[in-house]
PDB file of N, CA, C, O and CB in Angstrom:
ATOM      1  N   MET A   1      -6.279  -8.097   5.533  1.00  0.00           N
ATOM      2  CA  MET A   1      -6.371  -6.426   5.703  1.00  0.00           C
ATOM      3  C   MET A   1      -6.564  -5.339   4.929  1.00  0.00           C
ATOM      4  O   MET A   1      -5.548  -4.747   4.563  1.00  0.00           O
ATOM      5  CB  MET A   1      -5.456  -6.003   6.090  1.00  0.00           C
ATOM      6  N   SER A   2      -7.579  -4.943   4.599  1.00  0.00           N
ATOM      7  CA  SER A   2      -7.948  -4.187   3.747  1.00  0.00           C
ATOM      8  C   SER A   2      -7.555  -2.407   3.973  1.00  0.00           C
ATOM      9  O   SER A   2      -7.621  -1.722   4.994  1.00  0.00           O
ATOM     10  CB  SER A   2      -9.353  -4.574   3.696  1.00  0.00           C
ATOM     11  N   ILE A   3      -7.268  -2.159   3.012  1.00  0.00           N
ATOM     12  CA  ILE A   3      -6.339  -0.514   3.950  1.00  0.00           C
ATOM     13  C   ILE A   3      -6.857   0.120   2.687  1.00  0.00           C
ATOM     14  O   ILE A   3      -6.658  -0.341   1.563  1.00  0.00           O
ATOM     15  CB  ILE A   3      -3.974  -0.324   4.325  1.00  0.00           C
ATOM     16  N   SER A   4      -7.596   1.308   2.984  1.00  0.00           N
ATOM     17  CA  SER A   4      -8.058   2.574   1.887  1.00  0.00           C
ATOM     18  C   SER A   4      -6.782   3.284   1.266  1.00  0.00           C
ATOM     19  O   SER A   4      -5.908   3.615   2.067  1.00  0.00           O
ATOM     20  CB  SER A   4      -9.006   3.891   2.733  1.00  0.00           C
ATOM     21  N   LEU A   5      -6.652   3.464   0.362  1.00  0.00           N
ATOM     22  CA  LEU A   5      -5.233   4.002   0.088  1.00  0.00           C
ATOM     23  C   LEU A   5      -5.611   5.550  -0.710  1.00  0.00           C
ATOM     24  O   LEU A   5      -4.862   6.315  -1.317  1.00  0.00           O
ATOM     25  CB  LEU A   5      -4.219   2.751  -1.033  1.00  0.00           C
ATOM     26  N   ASN A   6      -7.129   5.637  -0.417  1.00  0.00           N
ATOM     27  CA  ASN A   6      -7.749   6.752  -0.871  1.00  0.00           C
ATOM     28  C   ASN A   6      -9.406   6.965  -0.529  1.00  0.00           C
ATOM     29  O   ASN A   6     -10.022   6.463   0.411  1.00  0.00           O
ATOM     30  CB  ASN A   6      -7.484   6.710  -2.314  1.00  0.00           C
ATOM     31  N   LYS A   7      -9.752   7.563  -1.233  1.00  0.00           N
ATOM     32  CA  LYS A   7     -10.997   7.526  -0.479  1.00  0.00           C
ATOM     33  C   LYS A   7     -12.280   6.901  -1.275  1.00  0.00           C
ATOM     34  O   LYS A   7     -13.472   6.981  -0.979  1.00  0.00           O
ATOM     35  CB  LYS A   7     -11.301   8.984  -0.047  1.00  0.00           C
ATOM     36  N   THR A   8     -11.565   6.166  -2.528  1.00  0.00           N
ATOM     37  CA  THR A   8     -12.765   5.343  -3.449  1.00  0.00           C
ATOM     38  C   THR A   8     -11.626   4.296  -3.528  1.00  0.00           C
ATOM     39  O   THR A   8     -12.183   3.381  -4.134  1.00  0.00           O
ATOM     40  CB  THR A   8     -13.539   6.108  -5.208  1.00  0.00           C
ATOM     41  N   GLU A   9     -10.387   3.899  -3.279  1.00  0.00           N
ATOM     42  CA  GLU A   9      -9.775   2.952  -3.414  1.00  0.00           C
ATOM     43  C   GLU A   9      -9.449   2.200  -2.899  1.00  0.00           C
ATOM     44  O   GLU A   9      -8.652   2.945  -2.330  1.00  0.00           O
ATOM     45  CB  GLU A   9      -9.260   3.030  -3.680  1.00  0.00           C
ATOM     46  N   HIS A  10      -9.135   0.715  -2.200  1.00  0.00           N
ATOM     47  CA  HIS A  10      -9.436   0.347  -0.957  1.00  0.00           C
ATOM     48  C   HIS A  10      -8.445  -1.316  -1.598  1.00  0.00           C
ATOM     49  O   HIS A  10      -8.892  -1.856  -2.610  1.00  0.00           O
ATOM     50  CB  HIS A  10     -11.485   0.432  -0.408  1.00  0.00           C
ATOM     51  N   ILE A  11      -7.366  -1.846  -1.006  1.00  0.00           N
ATOM     52  CA  ILE A  11      -6.778  -3.115  -1.299  1.00  0.00           C
ATOM     53  C   ILE A  11      -6.560  -4.271  -0.192  1.00  0.00           C
ATOM     54  O   ILE A  11      -6.219  -3.995   0.958  1.00  0.00           O
ATOM     55  CB  ILE A  11      -5.546  -2.794  -1.831  1.00  0.00           C
ATOM     56  N   ASP A  12      -6.723  -5.220  -0.515  1.00  0.00           N
ATOM     57  CA  ASP A  12      -6.729  -6.126   0.647  1.00  0.00           C
ATOM     58  C   ASP A  12      -4.926  -6.769   0.394  1.00  0.00           C
ATOM     59  O   ASP A  12      -4.454  -7.423  -0.536  1.00  0.00           O
ATOM     60  CB  ASP A  12      -8.275  -7.513   0.491  1.00  0.00           C
ATOM     61  N   ILE A  13      -4.247  -6.203   1.735  1.00  0.00           N
ATOM     62  CA  ILE A  13      -2.878  -6.839   1.403  1.00  0.00           C
ATOM     63  C   ILE A  13      -2.738  -8.015   1.481  1.00  0.00           C
ATOM     64  O   ILE A  13      -2.010  -8.427   0.578  1.00  0.00           O
ATOM     65  CB  ILE A  13      -1.919  -6.476   2.058  1.00  0.00           C
ATOM     66  N   ALA A  14      -3.064  -8.719   2.090  1.00  0.00           N
ATOM     67  CA  ALA A  14      -3.284 -10.371   1.826  1.00  0.00           C
ATOM     68  C   ALA A  14      -3.239 -11.074   0.303  1.00  0.00           C
ATOM     69  O   ALA A  14      -2.529 -11.949  -0.193  1.00  0.00           O
ATOM     70  CB  ALA A  14      -4.792 -10.726   2.366  1.00  0.00           C
ATOM     71  N   LYS A  15      -4.423 -10.201  -0.222  1.00  0.00           N
ATOM     72  CA  LYS A  15      -4.580 -11.084  -1.420  1.00  0.00           C
ATOM     73  C   LYS A  15      -3.915 -10.487  -2.555  1.00  0.00           C
ATOM     74  O   LYS A  15      -4.560 -10.531  -3.603  1.00  0.00           O
ATOM     75  CB  LYS A  15      -6.029 -11.341  -1.773  1.00  0.00           C
ATOM     76  N   ILE A  16      -2.497  -9.805  -2.604  1.00  0.00           N
ATOM     77  CA  ILE A  16      -1.414  -9.146  -3.329  1.00  0.00           C
ATOM     78  C   ILE A  16      -0.847 -10.515  -3.930  1.00  0.00           C
ATOM     79  O   ILE A  16      -0.173 -11.299  -3.261  1.00  0.00           O
ATOM     80  CB  ILE A  16      -0.296  -8.171  -2.333  1.00  0.00           C
ATOM     81  N   LYS A  17      -1.122 -10.671  -4.983  1.00  0.00           N
ATOM     82  CA  LYS A  17      -0.391 -11.877  -5.668  1.00  0.00           C
ATOM     83  C   LYS A  17       0.758 -11.050  -6.643  1.00  0.00           C
ATOM     84  O   LYS A  17       0.265 -10.518  -7.638  1.00  0.00           O
ATOM     85  CB  LYS A  17      -1.614 -12.967  -6.689  1.00  0.00           C
ATOM     86  N   PRO A  18       2.192 -10.892  -6.467  1.00  0.00           N
ATOM     87  CA  PRO A  18       3.028 -10.383  -7.223  1.00  0.00           C
ATOM     88  C   PRO A  18       3.521 -10.956  -8.285  1.00  0.00           C
ATOM     89  O   PRO A  18       4.142 -10.239  -9.069  1.00  0.00           O
ATOM     90  CB  PRO A  18       3.803 -10.084  -6.653  1.00  0.00           C
ATOM     91  N   ALA A  19       3.370 -12.357  -8.568  1.00  0.00           N
ATOM     92  CA  ALA A  19       3.587 -13.301  -9.468  1.00  0.00           C
ATOM     93  C   ALA A  19       2.584 -13.303 -10.823  1.00  0.00           C
ATOM     94  O   ALA A  19       2.745 -13.805 -11.935  1.00  0.00           O
ATOM     95  CB  ALA A  19       3.507 -14.534  -8.694  1.00  0.00           C
ATOM     96  N   ASP A  20       1.637 -12.632 -10.326  1.00  0.00           N
ATOM     97  CA  ASP A  20       0.362 -12.516 -10.992  1.00  0.00           C
ATOM     98  C   ASP A  20       0.109 -10.936 -11.621  1.00  0.00           C
ATOM     99  O   ASP A  20      -0.776 -10.659 -12.429  1.00  0.00           O
ATOM    100  CB  ASP A  20      -0.797 -12.936  -9.874  1.00  0.00           C
ATOM    101  N   MET A  21       0.853 -10.216 -11.194  1.00  0.00           N
ATOM    102  CA  MET A  21       1.122  -8.970 -11.718  1.00  0.00           C
ATOM    103  C   MET A  21       2.398  -8.431 -12.686  1.00  0.00           C
ATOM    104  O   MET A  21       3.584  -8.760 -12.690  1.00  0.00           O
ATOM    105  CB  MET A  21       1.123  -8.315 -10.651  1.00  0.00           C
ATOM    106  N   THR A  22       1.624  -7.436 -13.525  1.00  0.00           N
ATOM    107  CA  THR A  22       2.917  -6.766 -14.331  1.00  0.00           C
ATOM    108  C   THR A  22       3.640  -6.090 -14.160  1.00  0.00           C
ATOM    109  O   THR A  22       3.184  -5.160 -13.494  1.00  0.00           O
ATOM    110  CB  THR A  22       2.876  -6.283 -15.109  1.00  0.00           C
ATOM    111  N   PRO A  23       4.799  -5.954 -14.428  1.00  0.00           N
ATOM    112  CA  PRO A  23       5.529  -4.660 -14.221  1.00  0.00           C
ATOM    113  C   PRO A  23       5.301  -3.446 -13.830  1.00  0.00           C
ATOM    114  O   PRO A  23       5.812  -2.921 -12.841  1.00  0.00           O
ATOM    115  CB  PRO A  23       5.918  -4.388 -15.003  1.00  0.00           C
ATOM    116  N   TYR A  24       4.592  -2.987 -14.518  1.00  0.00           N
ATOM    117  CA  TYR A  24       3.952  -1.670 -14.455  1.00  0.00           C
ATOM    118  C   TYR A  24       2.593  -1.925 -13.445  1.00  0.00           C
ATOM    119  O   TYR A  24       2.444  -0.760 -13.074  1.00  0.00           O
ATOM    120  CB  TYR A  24       3.539  -1.110 -16.104  1.00  0.00           C
ATOM    121  N   ASP A  25       1.864  -2.437 -12.985  1.00  0.00           N
ATOM    122  CA  ASP A  25       1.149  -2.935 -11.753  1.00  0.00           C
ATOM    123  C   ASP A  25       1.959  -3.243 -10.402  1.00  0.00           C
ATOM    124  O   ASP A  25       1.484  -3.016  -9.289  1.00  0.00           O
ATOM    125  CB  ASP A  25       0.476  -4.196 -12.146  1.00  0.00           C
ATOM    126  N   LYS A  26       3.095  -3.724 -10.596  1.00  0.00           N
ATOM    127  CA  LYS A  26       3.838  -3.439  -9.645  1.00  0.00           C
ATOM    128  C   LYS A  26       4.405  -2.109  -8.899  1.00  0.00           C
ATOM    129  O   LYS A  26       4.621  -1.796  -7.728  1.00  0.00           O
ATOM    130  CB  LYS A  26       4.565  -3.986  -9.990  1.00  0.00           C
ATOM    131  N   ARG A  27       4.563  -1.368 -10.413  1.00  0.00           N
ATOM    132  CA  ARG A  27       5.291  -0.025 -10.096  1.00  0.00           C
ATOM    133  C   ARG A  27       4.078   0.694  -9.102  1.00  0.00           C
ATOM    134  O   ARG A  27       4.038   1.223  -7.991  1.00  0.00           O
ATOM    135  CB  ARG A  27       5.715   0.996 -11.708  1.00  0.00           C
ATOM    136  N   SER A  28       3.043   0.348 -10.300  1.00  0.00           N
ATOM    137  CA  SER A  28       1.621   1.440  -9.815  1.00  0.00           C
ATOM    138  C   SER A  28       1.576   0.927  -8.160  1.00  0.00           C
ATOM    139  O   SER A  28       1.880   1.791  -7.337  1.00  0.00           O
ATOM    140  CB  SER A  28      -0.361   0.978 -10.888  1.00  0.00           C
ATOM    141  N   LEU A  29       1.251  -0.287  -7.705  1.00  0.00           N
ATOM    142  CA  LEU A  29       1.154  -0.379  -6.190  1.00  0.00           C
ATOM    143  C   LEU A  29       1.528   0.143  -5.966  1.00  0.00           C
ATOM    144  O   LEU A  29       0.833   1.153  -5.861  1.00  0.00           O
ATOM    145  CB  LEU A  29       1.369  -1.056  -5.441  1.00  0.00           C
ATOM    146  N   ALA A  30       2.835   0.332  -5.613  1.00  0.00           N
ATOM    147  CA  ALA A  30       4.220   0.413  -5.253  1.00  0.00           C
ATOM    148  C   ALA A  30       4.232   1.986  -4.675  1.00  0.00           C
ATOM    149  O   ALA A  30       4.640   2.548  -3.659  1.00  0.00           O
ATOM    150  CB  ALA A  30       5.302   0.073  -6.629  1.00  0.00           C
ATOM    151  N   THR A  31       3.632   2.322  -5.762  1.00  0.00           N
ATOM    152  CA  THR A  31       3.552   3.936  -5.920  1.00  0.00           C
ATOM    153  C   THR A  31       2.781   4.606  -4.895  1.00  0.00           C
ATOM    154  O   THR A  31       3.317   5.410  -4.134  1.00  0.00           O
ATOM    155  CB  THR A  31       2.900   4.373  -7.258  1.00  0.00           C
ATOM    156  N   LYS A  32       1.464   4.297  -4.831  1.00  0.00           N
ATOM    157  CA  LYS A  32      -0.045   3.755  -4.248  1.00  0.00           C
ATOM    158  C   LYS A  32       0.347   3.761  -2.453  1.00  0.00           C
ATOM    159  O   LYS A  32       0.078   4.553  -1.550  1.00  0.00           O
ATOM    160  CB  LYS A  32      -0.546   1.731  -5.007  1.00  0.00           C
ATOM    161  N   LEU A  33       1.055   2.549  -2.502  1.00  0.00           N
ATOM    162  CA  LEU A  33       1.432   2.454  -1.319  1.00  0.00           C
ATOM    163  C   LEU A  33       2.790   3.455  -0.550  1.00  0.00           C
ATOM    164  O   LEU A  33       2.771   3.992   0.557  1.00  0.00           O
ATOM    165  CB  LEU A  33       1.645   1.090  -1.357  1.00  0.00           C
ATOM    166  N   LYS A  34       3.485   3.455  -1.195  1.00  0.00           N
ATOM    167  CA  LYS A  34       4.386   4.508  -0.694  1.00  0.00           C
ATOM    168  C   LYS A  34       3.719   5.802  -0.519  1.00  0.00           C
ATOM    169  O   LYS A  34       3.967   6.340   0.560  1.00  0.00           O
ATOM    170  CB  LYS A  34       5.530   4.693  -1.593  1.00  0.00           C
ATOM    171  N   ARG A  35       2.886   6.476  -1.357  1.00  0.00           N
ATOM    172  CA  ARG A  35       2.267   7.621  -0.963  1.00  0.00           C
ATOM    173  C   ARG A  35       0.868   7.532   0.382  1.00  0.00           C
ATOM    174  O   ARG A  35       0.364   8.416   1.074  1.00  0.00           O
ATOM    175  CB  ARG A  35       1.754   8.155  -2.431  1.00  0.00           C
ATOM    176  N   ARG A  36       0.640   6.171   0.296  1.00  0.00           N
ATOM    177  CA  ARG A  36      -0.347   6.331   1.493  1.00  0.00           C
ATOM    178  C   ARG A  36       0.399   6.196   2.614  1.00  0.00           C
ATOM    179  O   ARG A  36      -0.146   6.723   3.584  1.00  0.00           O
ATOM    180  CB  ARG A  36      -1.510   5.331   1.557  1.00  0.00           C
ATOM    181  N   MET A  37       2.158   5.337   3.006  1.00  0.00           N
ATOM    182  CA  MET A  37       2.167   5.053   3.834  1.00  0.00           C
ATOM    183  C   MET A  37       2.956   6.371   4.300  1.00  0.00           C
ATOM    184  O   MET A  37       3.127   6.496   5.513  1.00  0.00           O
ATOM    185  CB  MET A  37       2.459   3.801   3.916  1.00  0.00           C
ATOM    186  N   ASN A  38       3.463   7.389   3.421  1.00  0.00           N
ATOM    187  CA  ASN A  38       3.998   8.832   3.848  1.00  0.00           C
ATOM    188  C   ASN A  38       2.918   9.677   4.624  1.00  0.00           C
ATOM    189  O   ASN A  38       3.136  10.436   5.568  1.00  0.00           O
ATOM    190  CB  ASN A  38       4.444   9.706   2.499  1.00  0.00           C
ATOM    191  N   GLN A  39       1.298   9.294   3.831  1.00  0.00           N
ATOM    192  CA  GLN A  39       0.293   9.915   4.612  1.00  0.00           C
ATOM    193  C   GLN A  39       0.088   9.473   5.983  1.00  0.00           C
ATOM    194  O   GLN A  39      -0.249  10.240   6.885  1.00  0.00           O
ATOM    195  CB  GLN A  39      -0.864   9.797   3.982  1.00  0.00           C
ATOM    196  N   ALA A  40       0.322   8.076   6.147  1.00  0.00           N
ATOM    197  CA  ALA A  40       0.034   7.684   7.355  1.00  0.00           C
ATOM    198  C   ALA A  40       0.857   8.052   8.395  1.00  0.00           C
ATOM    199  O   ALA A  40       0.360   8.139   9.518  1.00  0.00           O
ATOM    200  CB  ALA A  40      -0.077   6.508   7.354  1.00  0.00           C
ATOM    201  N   ALA A  41       2.277   8.334   8.191  1.00  0.00           N
ATOM    202  CA  ALA A  41       3.116   9.016   8.835  1.00  0.00           C
ATOM    203  C   ALA A  41       3.244  10.384   9.071  1.00  0.00           C
ATOM    204  O   ALA A  41       4.073  10.842   9.858  1.00  0.00           O
ATOM    205  CB  ALA A  41       3.943   8.732   8.455  1.00  0.00           C
ATOM    206  N   LYS A  42       2.355  11.146   8.339  1.00  0.00           N
ATOM    207  CA  LYS A  42       1.762  12.268   8.645  1.00  0.00           C
ATOM    208  C   LYS A  42       1.257  12.543   9.356  1.00  0.00           C
ATOM    209  O   LYS A  42       1.482  13.483  10.119  1.00  0.00           O
ATOM    210  CB  LYS A  42       1.282  12.601   8.198  1.00  0.00           C
ATOM    211  N   ASP A  43       0.047  11.521   9.350  1.00  0.00           N
ATOM    212  CA  ASP A  43      -1.140  11.874  10.429  1.00  0.00           C
ATOM    213  C   ASP A  43      -0.674  10.971  11.622  1.00  0.00           C
ATOM    214  O   ASP A  43      -1.567  10.639  12.401  1.00  0.00           O
ATOM    215  CB  ASP A  43      -2.879  11.444   9.869  1.00  0.00           C
ATOM    216  N   MET A  44       0.489  10.564  11.855  1.00  0.00           N
ATOM    217  CA  MET A  44       0.915   9.990  13.014  1.00  0.00           C
ATOM    218  C   MET A  44       0.293   8.675  13.208  1.00  0.00           C
ATOM    219  O   MET A  44       0.187   8.311  14.379  1.00  0.00           O
ATOM    220  CB  MET A  44       0.671  10.844  14.102  1.00  0.00           C
ATOM    221  N   ASP A  45      -0.173   7.830  12.217  1.00  0.00           N
ATOM    222  CA  ASP A  45      -0.360   6.723  12.333  1.00  0.00           C
ATOM    223  C   ASP A  45       0.517   5.535  12.034  1.00  0.00           C
ATOM    224  O   ASP A  45       0.218   4.633  11.251  1.00  0.00           O
ATOM    225  CB  ASP A  45      -1.213   6.711  11.864  1.00  0.00           C
ATOM    226  N   PHE A  46       1.797   5.632  12.839  1.00  0.00           N
ATOM    227  CA  PHE A  46       2.857   4.969  12.530  1.00  0.00           C
ATOM    228  C   PHE A  46       3.033   3.079  12.140  1.00  0.00           C
ATOM    229  O   PHE A  46       3.819   2.378  11.502  1.00  0.00           O
ATOM    230  CB  PHE A  46       3.554   5.404  13.667  1.00  0.00           C
ATOM    231  N   GLU A  47       1.679   2.857  13.032  1.00  0.00           N
ATOM    232  CA  GLU A  47       1.211   1.293  12.859  1.00  0.00           C
ATOM    233  C   GLU A  47       1.399   1.099  11.160  1.00  0.00           C
ATOM    234  O   GLU A  47       2.256   0.583  10.443  1.00  0.00           O
ATOM    235  CB  GLU A  47      -0.685   0.992  13.455  1.00  0.00           C
ATOM    236  N   LEU A  48       0.108   1.807  10.938  1.00  0.00           N
ATOM    237  CA  LEU A  48      -0.465   1.801   9.356  1.00  0.00           C
ATOM    238  C   LEU A  48       0.525   2.028   8.506  1.00  0.00           C
ATOM    239  O   LEU A  48       0.357   1.569   7.376  1.00  0.00           O
ATOM    240  CB  LEU A  48      -1.537   2.870   8.989  1.00  0.00           C
ATOM    241  N   ALA A  49       2.124   2.962   8.854  1.00  0.00           N
ATOM    242  CA  ALA A  49       2.872   3.255   7.919  1.00  0.00           C
ATOM    243  C   ALA A  49       3.823   2.150   8.210  1.00  0.00           C
ATOM    244  O   ALA A  49       4.649   1.974   7.315  1.00  0.00           O
ATOM    245  CB  ALA A  49       3.334   4.664   7.875  1.00  0.00           C
ATOM    246  N   ALA A  50       3.909   1.386   9.210  1.00  0.00           N
ATOM    247  CA  ALA A  50       4.928   0.215   9.053  1.00  0.00           C
ATOM    248  C   ALA A  50       4.431  -0.583   8.198  1.00  0.00           C
ATOM    249  O   ALA A  50       5.048  -0.625   7.134  1.00  0.00           O
ATOM    250  CB  ALA A  50       5.265  -0.571  10.240  1.00  0.00           C
ATOM    251  N   ILE A  51       3.014  -1.608   8.341  1.00  0.00           N
ATOM    252  CA  ILE A  51       2.442  -2.090   7.553  1.00  0.00           C
ATOM    253  C   ILE A  51       3.055  -1.762   6.178  1.00  0.00           C
ATOM    254  O   ILE A  51       3.988  -2.416   5.710  1.00  0.00           O
ATOM    255  CB  ILE A  51       1.248  -1.800   7.786  1.00  0.00           C
ATOM    256  N   PHE A  52       2.456  -0.669   5.528  1.00  0.00           N
ATOM    257  CA  PHE A  52       2.971  -0.152   4.086  1.00  0.00           C
ATOM    258  C   PHE A  52       4.432  -0.515   3.865  1.00  0.00           C
ATOM    259  O   PHE A  52       4.859  -0.801   2.746  1.00  0.00           O
ATOM    260  CB  PHE A  52       2.845   1.500   3.935  1.00  0.00           C
ATOM    261  N   ASP A  53       5.300  -0.493   5.125  1.00  0.00           N
ATOM    262  CA  ASP A  53       6.559  -0.289   4.807  1.00  0.00           C
ATOM    263  C   ASP A  53       6.786  -1.528   4.311  1.00  0.00           C
ATOM    264  O   ASP A  53       7.088  -1.670   3.126  1.00  0.00           O
ATOM    265  CB  ASP A  53       7.441   0.175   5.831  1.00  0.00           C
ATOM    266  N   ILE A  54       6.649  -2.729   5.283  1.00  0.00           N
ATOM    267  CA  ILE A  54       6.795  -4.062   5.347  1.00  0.00           C
ATOM    268  C   ILE A  54       6.262  -4.642   3.776  1.00  0.00           C
ATOM    269  O   ILE A  54       6.937  -5.365   3.043  1.00  0.00           O
ATOM    270  CB  ILE A  54       5.923  -4.619   6.694  1.00  0.00           C
ATOM    271  N   VAL A  55       4.989  -4.164   3.505  1.00  0.00           N
ATOM    272  CA  VAL A  55       4.341  -4.511   1.694  1.00  0.00           C
ATOM    273  C   VAL A  55       5.190  -4.456   0.981  1.00  0.00           C
ATOM    274  O   VAL A  55       5.286  -5.349   0.138  1.00  0.00           O
ATOM    275  CB  VAL A  55       3.311  -3.573   0.900  1.00  0.00           C
ATOM    276  N   ARG A  56       6.151  -3.396   1.020  1.00  0.00           N
ATOM    277  CA  ARG A  56       6.611  -2.255  -0.285  1.00  0.00           C
ATOM    278  C   ARG A  56       8.021  -3.298  -0.254  1.00  0.00           C
ATOM    279  O   ARG A  56       8.725  -3.272  -1.263  1.00  0.00           O
ATOM    280  CB  ARG A  56       6.882   0.037   0.173  1.00  0.00           C
ATOM    281  N   MET A  57       8.465  -4.284   0.988  1.00  0.00           N
ATOM    282  CA  MET A  57       9.801  -4.755   0.621  1.00  0.00           C
ATOM    283  C   MET A  57       9.679  -6.066  -0.018  1.00  0.00           C
ATOM    284  O   MET A  57      10.684  -6.657  -0.412  1.00  0.00           O
ATOM    285  CB  MET A  57      10.731  -4.837   1.812  1.00  0.00           C
TER     286      MET A  57
END
């Protein structure tokens, strides 16, 4: 599942491999996902917001 983080950056959630990421990359991704999750909730796209919340866990 590919999700748009912003107008130019997309991420395929199925391809995220935390074991291959540095701590900095993990924090950076978590920040981006949280920001996008909050925006999805504001846009009342609760399904997308829930997906981001599951990924953050």
